[in-house]
N, C-alpha and C positions, 0 to 999 in steps of 0.2 A: 469834585468828589469829596465825600465826608471821610476824613481820616479815622482809622480805627483807634487812634490815640485818644479819642474822646472818652475812652474807658480807662485812661491811664491811671486815674486815682482810685479806681474800683479794685477791690480785692477779689481775686478769683478763688472760689471756694467749691470744694466737693462735699456735699452733705449726704450722709447715708440716711435715707428715709426708711420707712418700714419695709418697703418691698424692693427698692432699687436705689441707685445712686443718682443724685441730682446735682448738675453743675449750675453754678450761679455766679453772678458778680454783685458786689455789695459796696455801697458807699453812702455817706451822709449821716445826718443826725436828726432826731425828732421822731414823730410817728412813722410807723412802718408802712410802706407802699410796695406791694408785689406787682411786678409787670410780667405779663405772659404773652408770648409771641404766637404768630399764626403760621400757616403754610404758604410758601416753602421756606420760611425763615427760621431763625434761631433767636436767642436772646439778643443777638447783634442788632436786630431791628430797632432796639431802644437806644442805640449808641448816642443819638443826639438829644433825645428826650430825657433820658435818665440823669445826665449831669445837671440839667436845668431843675429837675424835681429835687435833686439832692441838696439844693440850697435850703430846702425847708423840711425835707423828710429823709428818713433812712430808706434808701431805694434798693430793692432786691430784684434783679433781672434773672429769671431762671429759664433753663431749657426744659421743656416738657419731656417726660419719659419717651424714649425712642427718637428724640430730636437732638440735634446739635451734639453736645458733649455729655449728655446724660446717659444713664444706663438704658439698655434695651431688654427688659425682662421678657422671659418666654411668654408667648401668647397661648391661647387655647382655642379649640374648635369654635367656641361661641364668641370669641373676640373680647370677652369681658376684661382681660387685663389691660385693654386699651380703651375702655369706656371712659368717658369724662369723669365718672364717679371715682375710678381708680386714680386718674390723674389729679383730681381734686384732693384725694386722700394723701397723695405724695406731698402736695403743697402745705397741707395742714401739718404734716409731720416735719417738713423742712422749717416752716416758720416757728413751730414750737421749739425745735432744736436751736434755732437762732435767737430764741428768747422773746418771741412775739406771739403770745397766745391770741391777741386780737390785732387786726391789721386791715388795711384797705387794699383793694385789688383792681387792676385794670387789665383787660385782655382784649387783644385784637384778633379777629378771625378765629382760628381754632382755639387760641388762648382765651377768647371771650366766652367760648362754650365751657371751658374748664372753669372760668371765673364765675359764671352764673350758677353752674352746678355746685361750686364751692359754697356760694351764698345760700343756695337752697338746702344743701345737706348739712352745713355747719353755720347756722345763723348766729350762733353765739361767738363765732370767730371773726366774722366779716363786718367791719364798721361801715364801709362804703364800697360800692361796686360801680365800675365804669366798663361798659361794653362798647367796643369799637367796630363798626361796620358789620354787625351781625343782627339777625333775629333769632329767637329761640328755635332750637332744632325741630321741635314738633310743628311749629308754624311754618317753617321753611319747607319741610316735607309735605305738609298738607296743602300747600299752595304751589308745589312744584309743577312746572309745565315745560314746554319746549324751550322757553327762555332760559330757565335754570340749567337744563340739560346741556344746552349749547354754550351758554356764556360761562358757566362755572363747571367745567369738565371734571375737576377732581371729585366732585360729589358722586358722580356716577361711575367714572372710570376707575378710581382707586378703590371703590367699594366692591368691585367685581371679585369673584373667587380667585385665590392664588392658583397658579403663579403668573397669570397674564399681566396684571398691572405692575407687579414687581419687575418682570422682564422688560417691559416697555420703558419704565422709568430708569432702570439700571443701564439700559442700552444707550440712552442719550440724556444724562442728567443736565447737561448744559442747555439742551433744547427745552427741557421742562422749566428751568430757571428763566431762560430768555422769554418764553411764552408767558409765564406768569407775571414776571416783573414788567413786561412790556404791554400788558393788557389791563383789563379791569379799571380803565380810566386813569391809569398812572403812566406818566411819560417814562420811556426807557432810560433817559439820561438822569433820572433820580437816583440811580444806583451806580456807584463807581466800580471799577474792575476789582478792587479788593473785596468789596461786599459781595459781588457776584461770585467771585472765586470761593469765598467762604461758604456761601449758600450751596454752590455746586458741589464742593468737597463733601458736605454732609450727605449728599445724595449718591456718593460713590461707594458708600458702605452698604452692602446687601442687607445687613441686619437692620440698619436704620430705614432703608426703603421698605422692608417688610413691616417694620413697626408702624411706619406712617400709613401704609395701606391698611393695616389692622385697625388703626385709629379711625379711618374712614369707614371701614366695615362696621365698627362699633357704633358709629354715628347713625348708620342706617338700621341698626337693630337696638342695642341696649340704650343708647342715648335718647332715641325717639321714645322707647318704652318708658324710660324713667321720667321723661317729661309728661307723658300721658298719665302715669301713675300720680304724679304730683298734682296735675290738673284735676283728676278725679277726686283726690283727697282734699282739694282746696288749699294745698300748700302754696305759699307765695313768698316772694323775696321780701324779707323784713326790713332791710336797710335801704337808705336812699340810693337811687340808681341814676347814673349819668349815661345817656345814649348819644354817641357821636357817630355820624355816618358820612360816607363820601357824597359830596354834592354833585359829583360827576358820575356816580355809579348808579346801580339799579334800585337801591333801597328807597330812594326818594320818589321814585316813579312807579315801580312795579306794584306797590301795595297802597297806592293812593286811594283806591276805592274803600279800603278799610281804615283809613285815617293815617297811614304811614307808620314808620317805625315807633314813634312815641305811643300811638294808640295800641299797637300790638304789645309793646312792653308793659303798658298799663294794665293789661289783663294778667300780668304776672307779678306786679308790684304796685304799691300805693303811691310811693314817692318817686316819680320819674320825671326827669327833665332832660333837655338835650337839644341838639341842632346839627345841621349838616356842616361839614368842613369843605371849603372850596378846593378840593384836591381829589385824587383818585383813591382807589381802595387802600393803597399803602400810605395813607396820609401821615402816619407818625414818622415816616422816612422822608416824605415830600415836604411836609409842613411841620417840622418838629417844634418850632417856637410856638405856633398856634396850638398845637396839640398839648404841649407842656403847660401853656397858660390855662387852657380849659381844665386839665386834670388838676393842676395845682390849686386853682380857685375852688374846685369841687371838693378835693380832699381836705382842704384847710377849713372848710365851713363847719362850724360847730352846730350840733343839733338845736 
């Protein structure tokens, strides 16, 4: 089990962004690197990666709005407050308040979607972008089929109108955590009881469960729409991009006919590199040393 004391040198900070309060942990010195988590996790997913990166960088691990210990702003009928554009806006505000007008960002799963939206909407802010085990939202929806619907149930289930998904998740948060952490190519023993307990506790709050469902509803509406608008306008990610994906998951095989993850990301950015990691979907927690090595080498590279 990975002890939670791996964050013992990190300061716990609440930052008031423009629209909500963001909880984060910060440590290190040097260029700033922002780390964003996925579902069903919190900033805790970076507990073993962050200390390794902090040897060379100022590392900020933030909870997205609605997740972990961050605020849960009221949503709206169109779900816009939980679109990745709103979440990216939070992070720009946070990093500005911390004194970092420019920074690099790595995001896993849902955090990866916030990270690339940040790079598209604020190219002057993002120096380097790393996306972990995701494809752009528009590409994912356009290629969705039975495999996606059955393998990655949160995409379809959590996007359903309220209150059905909220009631289902709230009724058995431990089952949600156990299913997610025990699937998607990751071994169940990669997560100790302390970690599971913290992830489960975050899903015991009805406000957070609703916020997470709203985030998935926004992915099926605004996030897809924003990607399509960028594509039509010819907007591309200006900074270098690192793409890492699970070597045991679907990204390396489902999209082979179009060239795999690197080919798909190269339709969004000019400077794209990356490779698979021999682990499951949650490889930052399964293989933290390898993940940190890849991120450190990428973020330390000068243009």
